[in-house]
C-alpha positions in Angstrom: 11.8 -3.9 30.3 15.2 -3.8 29.0 14.2 -2.8 25.2 11.0 -0.8 25.6 11.1 0.7 29.3 7.7 -0.9 29.9 7.0 -3.1 32.9 4.8 -6.2 31.7 2.5 -8.2 34.0 1.4 -12.0 33.1 4.4 -12.6 30.8 4.8 -15.9 29.0 7.0 -17.1 26.6 5.6 -17.3 22.9 8.1 -18.6 20.6 12.0 -19.2 20.5 13.4 -18.4 17.3 16.7 -19.5 15.5 18.3 -17.1 13.0 20.7 -17.5 10.6 22.6 -14.0 9.7 23.9 -15.0 6.6 26.1 -11.6 6.4 28.3 -12.7 9.2 27.7 -16.6 8.9 26.5 -17.1 12.3 23.4 -18.2 14.2 21.7 -16.1 16.8 18.6 -17.1 18.9 15.7 -14.9 20.0 12.5 -14.9 22.3 9.5 -13.4 21.9 7.5 -12.6 25.1 3.7 -11.9 25.6 2.5 -9.5 28.6 0.2 -6.9 29.6 1.3 -3.2 30.1 -1.4 -1.6 32.3 0.6 1.9 32.8 2.6 2.9 29.6 6.0 4.7 30.7 8.1 7.2 28.8 10.3 5.2 26.6 14.1 5.4 27.2 16.7 5.6 24.3 19.1 2.4 24.6 21.9 0.4 22.9 19.1 -1.5 20.9 16.3 0.8 20.2 15.9 4.3 19.4 11.9 4.3 19.6 8.7 2.1 20.0 5.1 2.2 18.9 2.0 0.3 19.7 0.6 -1.0 16.6 -2.8 -2.4 16.2 -1.9 -4.2 12.9 -4.4 -2.3 10.7 -2.4 0.5 9.5 0.7 0.9 7.7 3.8 1.6 10.1 6.4 1.8 7.4 9.1 -0.8 6.7 9.2 -3.7 8.7 12.6 -6.1 8.9 12.4 -9.4 7.5 13.1 -11.3 10.7 10.3 -9.1 12.4 7.7 -9.6 9.4 8.5 -13.3 9.7 7.6 -13.2 13.7 4.6 -11.3 13.1 3.4 -14.0 10.7 4.3 -16.8 12.9 2.5 -15.2 15.8 -0.6 -14.1 14.2 
């Protein structure tokens, strides 16, 4: 809800990642959650995101950050 404006049901934790941010010489942790969206709500721009998209993994959606690409590889 915080980043996507969507309400999820049946939420479960998929993976926790440890990321070293080389440019800032620090470690960051993140969690990836999986859930179901039954009713898509309008997205609200926030401090972390300016848009979202639903992706079926079959078409090219453009640039994907290295961290996000790695998470996709881990989860698939």
